[in-house]
N, C-alpha and C positions, 0 to 999 in steps of 0.2 A: 422486623422488617427494615427499622430506622438502621440498623447497622449495615444490614445489606447495601441500602441505597449510599451510604458514606464509603463504603469498602468499592461498590462501582464506580463512585466518583475518584478514588485514589489510585485504583489499580489499572493498569494497562492491560488490556484485552486483547491477545492475539488470537484472531478467529483461525479455526482449524479448517481444513479442507485442502482440494485439490489445487494446485498452482499451474497455471497455463502460461509458459514461458518461453520464447522463441529468442536466439541470439548467442552470443558468446556465453561459455560456460562459467567465466569469471564473474558474470553480473548474477547478484541474487536478489530475490524481491520476497516480500512478505505482506500478508492483510493485518491491518490493525484496526480494530474499532474501538474507538474512545468515545465514552458516555458522555454527552452534552445535555444541556436543558431540555432540549426537544426531541432526544433520541439518540441515537449512535452515529457518530461521524466516521466514515469509512476513510481510512488512509492506506495508501500504498508505499512502502519502504524499498526503494531502490539501492542496493548497495554494488559499488563498481569496484572488483577486486583486480581489474585489469590495469595494464600498463598503459592504456590509451583512454581518450574520452569516449565515451558512449551516449547516443540519443536513444531514448526509448520512448515508446507509445504505450501509454498505460490506460486501461479500462477495466471495468468489472462485471461480474454476473448481475449487479444491480443495476450498474450504469454503463450503457454503451457509448457514452461521450468519451472520446480519446483526448488524453492530456499529453504533451510532449515535455519531458524533462531532458536535460543534458545533465550528465554526472562526470566530474571530474575523476582520475584514476585516484584509487583509494579513497574516495568520498562517498557520501549517502545523501539521497534526497527523500523527501517525503511528499506525496501527491494527495492532497484532499480531492475524492472522487465523489462523494455523496456527502450531504448533511441532514441530519434529523431522521435517519432510518429506525424503523420498529426493530428490525434484525441486526444482530450483532456478527451474524455470519454471512460472508461473502467469499467470491472466488476472484482474485486478481488476474488480469490477462496482461502481460508484459511481453512487448516485441522491441528488442535492442538491437542496434547496430553501432560500428565503429564510426567515429566521426573524423573525417581525415585521415 
């Protein structure tokens, strides 16, 4: 059991499940659950493979609060959507559009 806890602290867990995403096809996103002291922190990584900046609204199946993130071309940003969840699995919802 001790080894399992250390492994959970060291390994980044990418949660499986469907991804709800709208917007340009050159934008990709994924769910990441990272173990912390009080449970799993839910992150959503947004990667912009487009030639233009994008602005994205990010929420999840666990938290309906919408977070806005702007991502430069060729860059990636991570958004913390929930802290201390007992669940490691969640579904991100990402809605992006080009900026100017």
